[in-house]
C-alpha positions in Angstrom: 2.5 66.8 -6.9 1.3 64.2 -5.7 2.2 63.0 -1.5 4.2 60.0 -2.7 6.4 62.2 -5.7 6.4 64.6 -2.7 8.4 62.7 -0.3 10.5 60.8 -3.3 11.7 64.6 -3.5 12.7 64.6 0.3 14.3 61.7 -0.1 18.1 60.9 1.0 19.6 58.7 -2.0 22.8 57.9 -2.2 24.7 54.6 -2.9 25.9 53.4 0.5 23.2 53.9 2.7 19.8 53.6 2.7 17.0 54.9 4.9 16.2 51.6 6.3 19.1 49.5 6.9 22.9 50.0 7.0 23.4 50.1 3.1 25.4 47.9 1.3 29.0 46.2 2.6 31.5 48.6 1.6 35.0 47.5 0.7 33.7 43.9 0.8 35.1 42.1 -2.2 38.3 41.3 -3.7 39.2 41.1 -7.1 38.2 37.4 -8.2 34.7 37.8 -6.4 34.5 40.7 -8.2 34.9 38.5 -11.6 33.2 35.5 -10.2 29.6 38.1 -9.9 30.4 38.6 -14.2 31.5 34.7 -14.8 28.4 33.6 -12.8 25.7 35.9 -15.3 27.5 34.5 -18.2 26.9 31.0 -17.2 30.4 30.2 -19.6 29.8 26.1 -18.6 26.6 25.9 -20.1 27.9 27.0 -23.8 30.0 24.2 -24.7 27.4 21.8 -24.3 24.4 23.7 -25.5 24.9 26.8 -27.2 28.3 26.0 -29.6 26.3 23.2 -31.2 23.3 26.1 -32.6 26.4 28.5 -33.9 27.3 25.2 -35.5 24.4 24.1 -37.2 24.8 28.2 -38.3 28.8 28.4 -38.6 30.0 24.9 -39.7 33.7 25.0 -39.4 33.9 29.0 -39.3 32.1 28.1 -35.3 35.4 29.1 -33.8 36.1 31.9 -36.1 32.7 33.5 -34.8 33.2 33.1 -31.1 36.8 34.7 -31.7 35.1 37.7 -33.6 32.5 37.9 -30.9 35.1 38.1 -28.1 36.7 41.3 -29.9 33.7 42.7 -30.5 32.7 42.9 -26.9 36.3 43.3 -25.6 35.2 46.7 -27.8 32.5 47.5 -26.1 34.3 46.5 -22.6 36.1 49.7 -23.7 33.1 51.9 -23.7 31.9 50.7 -20.8 35.3 50.8 -19.0 35.4 54.1 -19.6 32.6 55.1 -17.0 33.5 52.7 -14.2 37.9 53.6 -14.5 35.5 56.8 -13.4 32.4 56.4 -11.5 31.6 53.3 -8.7 27.5 52.7 -8.1 25.3 49.8 -7.9 23.2 51.5 -10.5 26.0 50.4 -12.7 25.4 50.8 -17.2 22.1 53.3 -15.7 23.8 55.1 -14.4 26.7 55.3 -17.1 24.4 56.3 -19.3 23.2 59.2 -17.3 26.3 60.4 -17.2 26.9 60.6 -20.9 23.6 60.9 -22.6 21.2 62.5 -19.2 18.8 61.0 -17.0 16.7 59.8 -19.8 19.2 57.6 -21.4 19.8 57.0 -17.6 16.1 55.7 -17.0 16.2 53.6 -20.4 19.7 51.9 -19.9 18.1 51.0 -16.3 15.2 49.9 -17.6 16.4 47.9 -20.3 19.4 46.5 -18.2 16.7 45.3 -15.2 15.3 43.5 -17.5 17.7 41.8 -19.1 19.2 40.8 -16.0 15.2 39.5 -14.4 14.8 37.9 -18.0 17.8 35.8 -17.8 16.9 34.8 -14.2 14.3 33.5 -15.4 15.4 31.5 -18.1 18.1 29.8 -16.5 15.6 29.1 -14.0 14.6 26.8 -16.8 18.2 25.9 -17.9 18.9 24.4 -14.4 15.2 22.4 -14.8 16.6 21.1 -17.8 19.7 20.3 -17.0 19.4 18.8 -13.6 16.6 16.5 -15.2 19.6 15.5 -17.5 21.4 14.8 -14.5 18.9 12.4 -12.8 18.0 11.0 -16.0 21.3 9.4 -15.8 20.9 7.7 -12.7 18.1 6.2 -13.2 14.8 9.1 -12.6 13.1 8.9 -15.5 10.2 12.1 -14.4 9.0 15.1 -15.8 5.7 16.3 -14.9 4.6 19.1 -14.5 4.4 18.8 -10.7 8.8 18.1 -10.9 9.6 21.3 -13.3 6.9 23.2 -10.8 9.3 21.6 -8.1 12.4 21.7 -9.3 12.2 25.8 -10.6 10.7 26.8 -7.0 13.7 24.6 -5.5 16.9 26.2 -7.6 15.3 30.1 -7.3 14.6 29.8 -3.5 18.5 28.2 -3.2 19.5 31.4 -4.9 17.5 33.3 -3.3 18.8 32.3 0.3 22.1 32.5 -1.5 21.9 36.0 -2.1 20.0 37.1 0.9 22.5 36.1 3.0 26.5 37.6 1.8 26.9 38.5 -1.7 30.7 37.2 -1.0 29.3 33.9 -0.5 26.9 33.8 -3.4 30.8 34.8 -5.7 32.4 32.4 -3.8 29.9 29.5 -4.8 29.7 30.8 -8.4 33.7 30.5 -8.4 33.4 26.7 -7.2 30.6 25.6 -9.8 31.8 27.0 -13.0 36.1 27.0 -12.6 35.5 23.7 -11.4 33.0 22.9 -14.4 35.1 24.6 -16.6 38.2 22.8 -16.4 36.2 19.5 -16.9 35.7 20.6 -19.9 38.5 21.5 -21.2 40.6 18.7 -20.0 38.1 16.6 -21.5 39.0 18.0 -24.7 42.7 18.9 -24.7 42.3 14.6 -24.1 40.8 14.6 -27.1 43.8 16.0 -29.0 46.0 14.1 -27.5 44.1 11.2 -27.6 44.4 12.1 -31.5 47.6 13.3 -32.0 47.2 16.2 -33.4 45.7 19.6 -32.5 45.1 20.8 -36.0 42.0 20.4 -38.0 42.4 21.2 -41.7 38.6 21.2 -42.0 38.3 24.3 -39.9 41.7 26.5 -40.2 40.8 26.3 -44.0 37.3 27.7 -43.2 35.6 24.4 -45.8 31.9 25.3 -46.6 31.8 28.8 -44.5 30.5 31.4 -46.3 30.5 35.2 -44.9 26.9 35.1 -44.2 27.6 31.8 -41.8 30.2 33.9 -40.2 27.7 36.9 -39.9 25.1 34.3 -38.5 27.3 32.7 -36.0 28.5 35.4 -35.2 24.5 36.9 -33.6 25.0 33.4 -31.6 28.2 33.4 -30.0 27.4 37.3 -28.8 24.1 35.7 -26.9 26.7 33.2 -24.9 28.3 36.5 -23.5 25.5 38.4 -22.7 25.7 39.7 -18.6 29.8 40.5 -18.8 29.4 43.8 -17.4 27.0 42.6 -14.1 30.5 43.2 -12.2 29.8 47.2 -12.5 26.6 46.2 -10.2 29.4 46.3 -7.2 30.5 49.7 -7.7 30.1 50.2 -3.7 30.6 46.8 -2.2 34.0 45.5 -4.1 37.6 46.7 -2.8 39.2 49.2 -5.4 35.5 49.5 -7.6 38.2 52.1 -10.1 40.4 49.5 -10.6 39.4 45.9 -9.9 36.0 46.7 -11.6 37.6 47.3 -15.4 39.8 45.1 -15.0 37.3 42.2 -13.9 35.0 43.2 -17.3 37.9 42.7 -19.5 38.9 39.3 -17.3 35.7 38.3 -18.1 35.7 39.0 -21.7 38.8 37.5 -22.8 39.2 34.1 -20.2 35.8 33.0 -21.2 36.0 33.9 -24.9 39.5 32.0 -24.9 38.0 29.1 -23.4 34.3 29.5 -25.6 37.1 29.5 -28.8 39.2 26.4 -28.0 35.6 24.0 -26.7 34.4 25.3 -30.5 37.2 24.5 -32.0 37.7 20.9 -29.9 33.8 20.0 -30.6 33.6 20.3 -34.3 37.3 18.7 -34.4 35.4 15.6 -32.6 32.1 15.2 -34.6 33.8 15.2 -37.8 32.5 12.0 -39.0 30.3 11.3 -36.5 27.3 9.5 -37.0 25.5 12.4 -35.6 26.6 15.9 -36.1 27.4 18.3 -33.4 24.1 20.2 -34.0 21.8 16.8 -33.6 23.9 16.4 -30.2 22.1 16.0 -26.7 25.3 15.4 -24.9 28.5 16.7 -26.9 30.8 17.0 -24.1 29.2 13.1 -22.6 30.0 11.7 -26.2 33.8 12.9 -26.4 34.4 12.1 -22.8 33.4 8.9 -23.8 35.6 8.9 -26.9 38.5 9.7 -24.4 37.6 6.7 -21.6 36.4 9.5 -19.2 32.9 8.2 -19.1 32.7 9.1 -16.0 33.9 12.9 -16.0 30.9 13.2 -19.0 28.3 13.0 -15.7 30.5 15.3 -14.1 30.6 17.7 -16.5 26.0 17.1 -17.0 26.2 17.9 -13.4 28.6 20.9 -13.7 26.8 22.8 -16.3 23.5 22.3 -13.9 24.9 24.1 -11.2 26.4 26.3 -13.8 23.1 27.4 -14.6 22.0 27.6 -11.4 25.3 30.2 -10.5 23.5 31.9 -13.4 20.4 32.7 -11.1 22.4 33.8 -8.2 24.6 36.2 -10.5 21.4 37.3 -11.9 19.3 37.4 -9.3 22.1 39.8 -7.3 23.0 42.2 -10.8 19.3 42.5 -10.6 18.7 43.5 -7.4 21.2 45.8 -6.8 20.4 47.8 -10.4 16.6 47.9 -8.8 18.1 49.5 -5.2 19.7 51.6 -7.7 16.4 53.0 -9.3 14.6 52.7 -6.2 17.0 55.2 -4.1 15.9 57.7 -7.5 12.4 57.3 -6.8 11.4 55.0 -9.8 10.7 52.1 -7.9 8.7 51.8 -4.3 11.1 52.7 -1.7 10.7 49.4 0.3 13.5 48.2 -2.5 16.1 50.9 -1.4 16.3 48.9 2.1 19.5 46.7 3.0 19.1 44.0 5.9 20.0 44.9 9.1 23.1 41.7 9.6 23.9 41.0 6.2 24.1 44.2 4.4 22.3 43.0 1.4 19.3 45.0 -0.3 16.8 41.9 0.6 13.7 43.6 -0.4 15.0 44.1 -4.0 16.2 40.8 -4.4 13.2 38.7 -3.2 11.3 41.2 -5.8 13.4 40.6 -8.7 13.4 36.7 -7.9 9.8 36.3 -7.3 9.1 38.1 -10.4 12.0 35.7 -12.7 10.3 32.4 -10.9 6.7 34.0 -11.9 7.6 34.4 -15.6 9.9 30.5 -15.3 6.9 28.9 -14.1 4.2 31.1 -16.3 5.1 29.1 -19.3 5.7 25.7 -17.5 2.5 25.7 -16.8 1.4 27.0 -20.4 2.8 23.9 -21.1 6.0 25.2 -23.0 9.2 22.6 -23.9 12.0 23.9 -21.3 14.4 24.8 -24.3 11.9 27.0 -25.9 10.5 28.6 -23.3 14.5 29.0 -22.3 14.7 30.7 -26.1 11.8 33.1 -25.1 12.4 33.9 -22.3 16.5 34.7 -23.0 15.6 36.9 -26.4 13.5 39.1 -24.5 16.5 39.5 -22.2 19.5 39.9 -24.8 16.5 43.2 -26.0 17.8 44.5 -22.9 21.4 44.1 -23.0 21.9 45.2 -25.9 19.9 48.4 -25.5 22.1 49.2 -22.9 25.4 48.7 -24.2 24.3 50.8 -27.5 23.4 53.5 -25.5 26.8 53.0 -23.8 29.0 53.0 -26.7 27.0 56.4 -27.9 27.1 58.0 -24.1 31.3 57.2 -23.5 32.3 59.5 -26.5 30.3 62.1 -25.1 31.4 61.7 -21.9 34.9 62.1 -22.2 34.0 65.5 -24.4 32.4 66.9 -21.9 35.5 66.1 -19.3 38.3 67.3 -21.8 39.4 64.0 -21.5 38.5 63.1 -25.5 41.0 61.4 -27.9 40.6 60.2 -31.6 40.8 56.3 -30.5 37.9 56.7 -28.1 35.6 57.7 -31.2 36.7 54.7 -33.4 36.2 52.3 -30.9 32.8 53.5 -29.8 32.1 53.2 -33.7 33.0 50.4 -33.6 31.2 48.9 -30.9 28.2 49.8 -32.5 28.7 48.8 -35.8 29.3 45.2 -34.3 26.5 45.1 -31.6 23.9 46.8 -34.5 25.2 43.1 -36.3 24.0 40.9 -33.4 20.7 43.3 -33.1 19.7 42.6 -37.0 20.3 39.1 -36.5 17.8 38.7 -34.1 15.1 40.2 -36.3 15.9 39.9 -39.8 15.0 37.6 -41.6 11.7 37.8 -39.4 11.8 34.9 -37.4 8.1 32.6 -36.7 6.0 32.8 -33.9 6.6 33.7 -30.8 9.9 35.3 -31.6 8.8 37.6 -33.8 6.6 39.5 -31.2 9.4 39.4 -28.8 11.1 42.7 -29.7 7.8 44.5 -29.2 6.9 42.7 -25.3 10.7 44.2 -24.8 9.6 47.5 -25.7 6.0 47.7 -24.1 7.9 46.7 -20.4 10.7 48.9 -21.1 7.7 51.8 -21.9 6.3 51.5 -18.6 9.3 52.3 -16.5 10.0 55.5 -19.3 6.1 56.8 -19.1 6.8 56.9 -14.6 10.0 58.9 -15.5 8.8 61.2 -18.2 5.1 61.3 -15.8 7.6 62.8 -13.1 8.1 66.3 -15.3 4.6 66.8 -14.6 3.4 65.1 -11.3 6.8 66.4 -9.8 9.2 68.5 -11.4 10.8 68.8 -7.8 11.4 65.2 -7.7 12.8 64.8 -11.5 15.4 67.5 -10.5 16.3 65.5 -7.7 16.4 62.2 -9.6 18.6 64.4 -12.3 21.1 65.3 -9.6 21.4 62.2 -8.3 22.1 60.5 -11.7 24.3 62.5 -12.5 26.6 63.2 -9.1 26.6 59.4 -8.5 30.4 58.6 -8.7 
């Protein structure tokens, strides 16, 4: 056994306390603040303006239905997550859940996949923040978008998010709530105003799915599914939440259901608003601004654009908070350098882990910016790699949930049915990302993801040779965290 591995085996590991610092704050966050964590990573305000037009390009008049199916699919996945979240409270979230269901190796795979998902999401939304911030700046007459400007905005956004996360998870949650709920209210208000302006809420073309075939719905479902990625991130607050076994399951369901309703209404309204327009929905640079101007809410359009930029910033904040807590748990279990298990003496935040994930996310975003990739192309590349992490983790959880219940003597036929349904729907989403084979560089991204994942998993496997005592300690921690 190496000295490093031996020290890992001897280290006490708990979720709430650390060898350096007071530990994460327990019994700290209310239900609405727990919901805010998931909402922050989803960044729902960005979907109507950026993602729904892309889904429309595939699904056409079936866009609202694709979002309806995606909402139902992820509610079924949520049931699998809540098998664990109603019984286990841990900052390791799905990492610990998968370990309980399928054993330590599956737990480690899930943990690293989830960490990749959150870090690459943070990197992607740094680019999203840059793009939407520049759009707001251009609206007020600032037209510069040189590389130094892009770098400066990226650094400022990442540092501000880091500072908020370092200071207090409650402050982070409340910031997210203000940004997201205000912007969503403006978006829904604009869409509803358009219906009143046109004296009706029914669109026969969408009601009858004119020009839509099943393949379009399938492909649209894949894209719609991606709009929800990160809905499970409330599970990282297992220590910090008040009544975690109650609040977290409710937050997971509420996040999917609430955001899904917003997406369905927004999709239906935007598609209806662009019927007969000279520029189609998928070609419009600012569809919400167009709709706002059509109903005489020109200034609201600008405020929505500002809110979308702030929404992307809130997603940076939510993603690095979630990533830091997963890294915190991995460090406790000897799967990352021990410094990442430290918490701040005053603020009780996992400040070292937070700093690490912020630096990595910023580096990824800047690497593509300095490589002269277009901002939205960089967003797509980083977001695609993140999505593979989430899909793999959700799949392991869906397999592990009925196994976990069986071991506890609690398995019912309905649990098996919902788990199989969740797996089937996840496979549809995964298949849509790899077939037909996409163009470069998207065709190599699954292998990039697997290569990054392999580093963490191989280290775990190496412990079986280097430090079997350490491996036993890790297994006891992953399977004993509750």
